[in-house]
C-alpha positions as CSV (number, residue, x, y, z in Angstrom):
1,M,0.0,0.0,0.0
2,S,1.4,3.3,-1.0
3,G,-0.6,5.6,1.3
4,Y,0.0,6.6,4.9
5,F,-2.2,5.7,7.8
6,I,-2.1,8.2,10.7
7,T,-4.1,7.7,13.9
8,F,-5.1,10.2,16.6
9,E,-5.6,8.8,20.1
10,G,-6.1,10.1,23.6
11,G,-8.7,10.5,26.4
12,E,-11.9,12.4,26.2
13,G,-11.6,16.1,25.3
14,C,-7.9,15.9,24.4
15,G,-8.3,17.8,21.1
16,K,-7.4,15.0,18.8
17,S,-10.4,15.7,16.5
18,T,-9.4,19.3,16.1
19,Q,-5.8,18.4,15.4
20,L,-6.9,15.8,12.8
21,A,-8.9,18.4,10.9
22,L,-6.0,20.9,11.0
23,L,-3.5,18.3,9.7
24,K,-5.9,17.4,6.9
25,E,-6.1,21.0,5.9
26,Y,-2.3,21.3,6.1
27,L,-1.7,18.2,3.9
28,E,-4.2,19.3,1.3
29,Q,-2.3,22.7,1.1
30,K,0.7,20.6,0.3
31,R,-1.2,18.9,-2.5
32,Q,-1.6,15.6,-0.8
33,N,-4.7,13.4,-1.3
34,V,-6.2,13.0,2.2
35,I,-9.3,11.5,3.8
36,A,-10.4,11.9,7.4
37,T,-12.3,9.2,9.2
38,K,-13.1,8.0,12.7
39,E,-13.9,5.0,14.9
40,P,-16.5,4.1,15.6
41,G,-18.5,5.5,12.7
42,G,-16.3,5.7,9.7
43,T,-18.8,3.9,7.5
44,E,-22.5,3.8,7.1
45,I,-22.8,0.7,9.2
46,G,-20.3,2.1,11.6
47,L,-22.6,5.0,12.3
48,E,-25.2,2.6,13.6
49,L,-22.6,0.9,15.7
50,R,-21.4,4.3,17.0
51,H,-24.9,5.1,18.2
52,M,-24.9,1.9,20.3
53,L,-21.4,2.4,21.7
54,V,-21.2,6.1,22.6
55,T,-24.7,7.0,23.7
56,G,-27.0,5.8,26.5
57,D,-26.3,4.2,29.9
58,K,-22.7,3.3,30.6
59,D,-23.7,-0.2,31.9
60,K,-25.9,-1.2,29.1
61,M,-23.4,-3.8,27.9
62,D,-20.4,-5.6,29.4
63,P,-16.7,-4.8,28.4
64,I,-16.5,-8.0,26.2
65,A,-19.6,-7.2,24.2
66,E,-18.3,-3.7,23.8
67,A,-15.0,-4.9,22.5
68,L,-16.7,-7.2,20.0
69,L,-18.8,-4.3,18.6
70,Y,-15.7,-2.1,18.3
71,Y,-13.9,-4.8,16.3
72,A,-17.0,-5.4,14.1
73,D,-16.9,-1.7,13.3
74,R,-13.1,-1.9,12.7
75,R,-13.3,-4.8,10.3
76,I,-15.9,-2.9,8.2
77,H,-13.8,0.2,8.4
78,M,-10.7,-1.5,7.2
79,T,-12.3,-3.4,4.3
80,K,-14.6,-0.7,3.1
81,K,-12.6,2.5,3.6
82,I,-9.0,2.4,5.0
83,W,-7.4,-0.3,2.9
84,P,-9.0,0.8,-0.4
85,A,-7.8,4.4,0.3
86,L,-4.3,3.3,1.1
87,E,-4.1,1.2,-2.0
88,E,-4.9,4.4,-4.0
89,G,-2.0,6.2,-2.3
90,K,-4.1,8.4,-0.1
91,W,-3.3,9.6,3.4
92,V,-5.8,8.3,5.8
93,L,-6.3,10.2,9.1
94,S,-8.4,8.3,11.7
95,D,-9.9,9.7,14.9
96,R,-9.2,6.6,17.1
97,F,-8.2,3.1,16.1
98,A,-7.2,-0.1,17.9
99,D,-5.1,1.6,20.6
100,S,-8.4,3.1,21.9
101,T,-9.9,-0.4,22.3
102,V,-6.9,-1.5,24.4
103,A,-6.9,1.7,26.4
104,Y,-10.6,1.6,27.2
105,Q,-11.5,-2.1,27.3
106,Y,-8.2,-3.3,29.0
107,Y,-6.7,-0.4,31.0
108,G,-9.9,1.7,31.6
109,Y,-11.9,-1.3,32.8
110,N,-8.9,-2.3,34.9
111,K,-8.2,-5.5,32.9
112,K,-11.7,-6.9,32.9
113,V,-11.1,-7.9,29.3
114,E,-7.9,-10.0,29.0
115,K,-5.2,-8.5,26.8
116,N,-4.8,-11.7,24.8
117,V,-8.5,-11.6,23.8
118,L,-8.0,-8.1,22.4
119,D,-4.8,-9.2,20.6
120,N,-6.5,-12.1,19.1
121,L,-9.4,-9.9,17.9
122,Y,-6.9,-7.6,16.3
123,Q,-5.2,-10.4,14.5
124,V,-8.4,-11.8,13.1
125,T,-9.7,-8.4,12.1
126,V,-6.6,-6.4,11.1
127,G,-3.8,-9.0,10.8
128,N,-0.3,-7.6,10.9
129,F,-1.3,-4.2,9.6
130,K,-0.5,-1.2,11.8
131,P,-0.6,2.6,11.5
132,D,2.4,4.3,10.1
133,L,2.2,6.9,12.9
134,T,0.1,7.3,16.0
135,F,-0.3,10.6,17.9
136,I,-1.3,10.3,21.5
137,F,-2.6,13.5,23.0
138,D,-2.0,13.6,26.7
139,L,-4.1,15.8,28.9
140,D,-5.2,16.1,32.6
141,V,-8.4,14.1,33.1
142,E,-10.5,16.8,34.7
143,T,-9.6,19.3,32.0
144,G,-10.4,16.8,29.2
145,L,-13.8,15.8,30.7
146,A,-14.8,19.4,31.2
147,R,-14.0,20.1,27.5
148,S,-15.9,17.0,26.4
149,Y,-19.0,17.8,28.4
150,A,-18.9,21.4,27.0
151,K,-18.8,20.0,23.5
152,A,-21.6,17.6,24.2
153,A,-23.8,20.5,25.4
154,G,-24.2,21.5,21.7
155,M,-25.2,18.0,20.5
156,V,-28.7,16.9,19.9
157,E,-27.7,13.3,20.8
158,K,-25.3,13.3,23.7
159,E,-22.2,11.1,23.0
160,T,-21.2,11.0,26.7
161,R,-21.5,7.3,27.6
162,H,-17.8,7.0,28.3
163,E,-17.5,10.4,30.0
164,S,-20.0,9.2,32.6
165,R,-17.7,6.4,33.8
166,G,-16.0,8.7,36.4
167,T,-12.6,10.0,37.2
168,E,-11.0,6.7,38.2
169,F,-11.8,5.1,34.8
170,H,-10.4,8.0,33.0
171,Q,-7.2,8.1,35.1
172,L,-6.6,4.4,34.2
173,L,-7.4,5.3,30.6
174,R,-4.8,8.0,30.5
175,Q,-2.2,5.8,32.0
176,G,-3.2,3.1,29.5
177,F,-2.4,5.3,26.5
178,L,0.9,6.3,28.0
179,E,1.8,2.6,28.5
180,I,0.9,1.8,24.9
181,A,3.2,4.6,23.8
182,K,6.0,3.1,25.9
183,Q,5.5,-0.3,24.3
184,E,5.7,1.0,20.8
185,P,7.9,4.1,20.8
186,E,8.7,4.0,17.1
187,R,5.0,4.2,16.1
188,C,3.6,6.3,18.9
189,V,4.4,10.0,19.7
190,V,3.0,11.5,22.9
191,L,2.1,15.2,22.7
192,N,1.3,17.4,25.6
193,A,-2.3,18.6,24.8
194,D,-2.4,21.2,27.5
195,K,-1.5,24.1,25.1
196,S,-3.1,26.3,22.5
197,I,-4.6,24.7,19.4
198,E,-2.1,26.4,17.1
199,S,0.9,25.4,19.2
200,L,-0.2,21.8,19.3
201,H,-0.8,21.9,15.5
202,Q,2.8,23.1,15.0
203,D,4.0,20.1,17.1
204,V,2.0,17.8,14.8
205,V,3.3,19.4,11.6
206,K,6.9,19.2,12.8
207,I,6.6,15.4,13.4
208,I,4.8,14.8,10.1
209,S,7.5,16.8,8.3
210,E,10.3,14.9,9.9
211,R,8.7,11.5,9.4
212,F,7.4,11.8,5.9
213,G,9.5,14.6,4.3
214,I,6.6,17.0,3.8
215,A,7.9,20.5,3.4
């Protein structure tokens, strides 16, 4: 595949969606062919799965059922959108990918879903494919949750199922993302998200330029 797959990860309210949009704009200015997508919800079927996963009561399904739905969404996402775009030489920027499943379902739930279960699901669904680069936006939990609830206030349908899990869950989630970054330092770059949008964007652009020779 001749394209590049870049993923944006982090806890609630960390600013990854904003940074993804800014990077897309930057790359298009550099005459790159770019698509932006997200998980869950990057496909038509994925939007239906997203509704189930991010709205409603936090306890409406157990962690294993949740993980299975995320991987169902991911398989459809890979086969219908990500792989075809990469084969066409496009940049694919995804708001969340498999690191989020590990961070939420393994670390956030305090290991209620065994890691080998998630690894096996990844192998069946995605195989040996991995992102070319993953940005992990690190932010204080209280700040992130406040941002996320403020954003949700303007939504008709409140996507706050995960926000409602409480501070302890989100502290574990934050540490989970940092642990993932430690395990794969060549793929993952941790950025301090407690700064201005423009300053954080410049951090992202610098790394993209260094990694992929975009100038």
